[in-house]
N, C-alpha and C positions, 0 to 999 in steps of 0.2 A: 209562982217560980218559973213555970213554963213561959208565962207572958213576958217576964223580964228578960229571959234568954233570947226569946224571939226578938225583942226590941234591941238588944245588944248585937245580934247577928245582922239585923237590918242595918244598923248604924255602921258596922264594920264593912259591909258590902258597899255602902255609899261612899265611904272614905276611899276604899280600894278602887271604886270607879273613877273617882275624882283624880286619884294618883295616876292611874292609867292614861286618862285623857290628857293630862298635862304632859306626860312623857311622850305620848304620841305627837303632840303639837311640837314639842322640841325637836323630835327626830325628823318630822316633815319639814320644818324650817331648815335645818341643815342640809336636807337632800335637795331643796330648791336652790340653795345657794351654790351647790355643786353644779347644777344644770345651767345656771345663768353664767355665760362666759364673762371673763373679766374685761373683754373688749368693750362691753356695754358701757363701762365707765368712761365718760368723756375724757377723763384725765389720762386714760391709757391708750389714746390713738396713736401715739408715737411708737407703740410696740409692734404694729403691723409688719408682717414679713413680706418683702418684695420678691416677685418671681425671678430667679436668677436667669431664666431664658429671655424674659422681657428686657432685663438690664443688658444682657449681652447683645440683643437685637437692636437696642438703641445705640450701642457702641459700634455696630457693624454697618448699619444703615444711616445715611444722612442725606441731606439736600445741599447740592452744590449748583449755584447758578440757576436755581429753579428746577434742576433735574435730580432724579433720585441717583444716588451713588452707593456703592458697596465697597467695604474694606475686607479683604481676604488676607489669609496668612500665606507663608511661603509653601506650605504643604499643598494647599488648594491650587496655588499657581503652578506647582510642579505637576500635579495630577492632571490639571486642565491642558497642559501642553500649550499654553498661550503663545500665539505668534502675532506680530504687529506689522503694520505698514502705514506709510503716509498716503493720503488720498492724492491722486494725480490729476492734474488739469486736463480737460478734454473739450473738444469742440465737436458737436454732432448735429445731424439732421434728424429731428424727431420722426419716428415712424410708428405705424400701427400694424399689428399682425392680422393677417386674414389667411384663409385656407383655399387651396386650389387643387385642381385635379387635371391630370393629363387626359386630353380629349382622344376618343377613339374615332380616327377618320377613315377607318376601313369602309363605312358606308359611302363616304365622300369619294373614296378611290374607285369604288364599284360604280357609282353614279357618273363619275368623270369618264370611266371606261366606256360606259353605255353612251355617253354624250359624244365621245369621239367616234365610236362605231356608227352611230346614227348619222353623224356628219359624213362619214365615209360613204355610207350607203346612199345618202342624198347626192353626193357628188356623182357616184356611178350611175344612179337612176337619172340624174339631170343630164349626164352625158348621153344615155339611152334616149332620153326624151328629146334631146337635140337632134340626134340622128333620125328619130321617127319623124320629127317636124320636117326635116330635109326630104325624107321619103314622101311624106304626105304632099309636100309642095310639088315634087316631081309628078306624083300621081295625079295631082289636080291639073297639072299642065298637060299631061297625057290624056286625061279625061276631056279637057276642053278640045283637044285636036282629035277626039274620038279614037284614040289609040288604047284607051282603058275603059273598061266597063264600069258603070256605076257601083256594081256590086263590089268590085275590087277596090274602088275609091273609098266606099264606106268601111271596108275591112281595114284599110290603112288608117282611116280616121278613127276607128274604135281602138286600134292598138296604140295610137297616140294618146288618145283620152285616157285609157287605162294606165298608161305610164305616168301621165300627168297627175292622175288621182294618187298613185303610189307615192309620187314625190310630195304631193300635198299632205298625205297622211304622215310621212316621215318628218316633215317640217313641223306639223302639229305635235308630233311626238317630242321633237327637239325642243319646241317652245314649252312643253309641259315639263321637260327635264330642268330647263333653265328656271322655271317657276319653282319647282320643288327645291332646287338647290338654294335659291335665294330666300325662300320662305323658311327653310329649315336651318340654314347656316349664316344667313345675313349677307348683305351686299359685298362687304370686304372680302370674306372667304370665298364667296362666289367668283370674285375676280380671279382668284388663284386657279380656279377650275376652268373658267371660260376664257381667260386671257391667254392667248398663245405666247405672248412675249414673257409671261411669268411661268412658263413651263418648268424652268430649272428650279425656281422656288418650290413649286408643288412636288417635283421629283425628290427634293430633299425631305420634305414631310412624308412622302410615301415610303422612303427608305429609312425613316426613323432617325435621321441625323438632325432634323429639327422637329420640334413638337408644338402643338397648339395647347395652350393651358388656359383652363376656365378658372378665373379668380372670382370667389364668391364673397360678398360683404354681408355682415349681419345688419339687422334693422337699425342699429345705431351707428352704423358707419356709412360713409359715402365717399365717392371718387369725385374730387374737386375738378379734375380735368384730365384729358388724355395724356398730358405731358408729365404727370407724376411718375417718378421712377419706381419701378416695381422689381423686386428681387425674389427669386424662388429656389427652393431647395427641397430634396427628399429627406433631409435631416433637420431637426430643430436646432439648427446651428447657423446663425447669420453669417458667419465666416465662410461657409460653403455655398452661400446663395450666389446665383448668377443673374444678371439683368435680363428682363424680358421686355420685348417691345410691344406697344399697344397695337391691336389689330381692329377690334370692333367690339361693340356692345353685344353680349350674348343674347340670342333670341328667347332663352328660357333659363330659369334657375334650376339647379340640380337638387335643391332641398327647399321646402317651404319655410324653413327658418331664415333663409337668406332673403335680403330685399332686392339685390341687384347682382348681376354677374358680368364679367367682362372677359374678352378673349385676348390672350397675349401669345406672342411667338418667342419661344426659348430655343436658343441654339445649343442643344445637348443631345447626344446619343445615349445618355445614361438613363433617361426617363422612358418609361414604357406606358402604353395606353392604360388608363385606370389607375395609375400610381397617384396616391394622395401626396400632395406637396404643402410646404409651408410657404407662405408669401409675406413679404415685408414691403409695405407701401409707404413712401415718403410723404409726410404731411406738408401741407402748404405753408409757406412762411420762411422766415430766416433761420439759420442755424443757431443752435443754442450752446452756451458754454456752462461747464459745471465741473464737479469733481468726481472722479471714478473711483468706486470701491468694489472690491470683488464680491461675488455672491456668497462666499463662505463667511463674510463678515456679518451678514444679516441673520438675525434671529427673529422668531415670530412670537409675539405675546398678545393675547386678546385680538387675534386676527389682524394685527398691524405689525409692520416691519420696524425693527429697532437695531441699533448697533451700540457697542461699548467703546468708549474713549478713555484711554489711560490718563488719569489725572496725576498720579505719581506711581511709585513702585508697587503699591498695594491697594490703591483706591482707583475705581473704575466707574465712570459715569455712563448711564444708559440714556441714549437720546433716541427720539422717534425719527423716522425718515418721512417727515411730513411734506417735504418738498423734494421729491426725488422721482426718477423714472426708472423702471425695471428694463434692463437689457438681457440678452441671452446669458452673458457671463458676468453680469454685475449690475450695479446701480449707478445712475448719474444723479448727484445731489446738487441742487442749485441754491440751496440756503441752509444755514445752520451748521456749517462744517467749513473748516479752514485747512489749508495745506500744512499748517504746523501741527495739526492734531495728529495723535497716534491712535490708529484704529485697531481694535482687536479683530484680526481676520480669521483666527482659529482659536476655539475654546470659549467662545461667547456663550454657548449653550450651558456650559458648566457654571459660569458666572451667574446666569439666570437662575439655575438651580439653587446656587448658594443664596442668592438674594431672597428666594421665596422658600427656603428650607424650613423656616419657622412654621409654615403652613402644613407641613407634613407631620401627622401625628406620630408620636413615639409609640413604638410597639409595646413598650412596658406600661404605657398609660391605659387605664381601665375606662 
């Protein structure tokens, strides 16, 4: 009896185990179906959702004539305060910029004074020497007629020789001054000091009505000839520059970064010794023609200059300034721009921001 009960209990347990296993299999199968997305079915590919930001970006950004263009709405145009202008034709002489400094000529003024004083002393001593030579000749004549003792004659001769030695010493001193001036300042500037006929020119320098300017060139710059026009100003504004005339090559450079220096004469009472100046040096060659656009029209992206051209009321094309030269107040464009183009001269930075605003992450995005 007990044995039969145990057999029934065992059979019941086995049946219950089989039932539970089948139930678990059904539940697991349903759970997996929930985990597997419907998109895995190749027939459901058409149900993918397109990012609305990407769709909007494709509508705003387009390619026109090989250049990227952006379409903006009236609100952006109003916020940007866009202003426009037509490029204007211009003919110009290419220039490159260098740096200059007003030279301190106070040592030269002092040396010139010493030179003039030495010349005066020599003239006085030469006059004394001339008189002593006359006295010596009379003494020699008296000595021959036995009217003057040998002792007195030798005294006159010693006085003459002493004066001659003083004159020789001053002449040597004058020669050394000339040597110092020429070795320090160069031959051309030395002539301003040594040439009596150019006294008025030097006086203008000493009175600071004219100045000597040392223009220094970097290692990748060179002066093609002394006839190149040079303009200098104490402001970084080409329109304020005055022309300077070539004087000589400088005997030394003021900075080891410079390859060569040249001295120019500028007629200005505004500059003072030690003043740093800007210099514009005309390049060799013919004048060039191009279209001028103001500096406010240029925007910088990836270290390159760009401008926006209005294609229509809401579309603006961004073009690079690949063939352009930068001036103080704008750019000269020689290729890729026409007088009929309408250039954005104010507000271009806002257009650039609108063009790349998709790259700015949304603060709500995690």
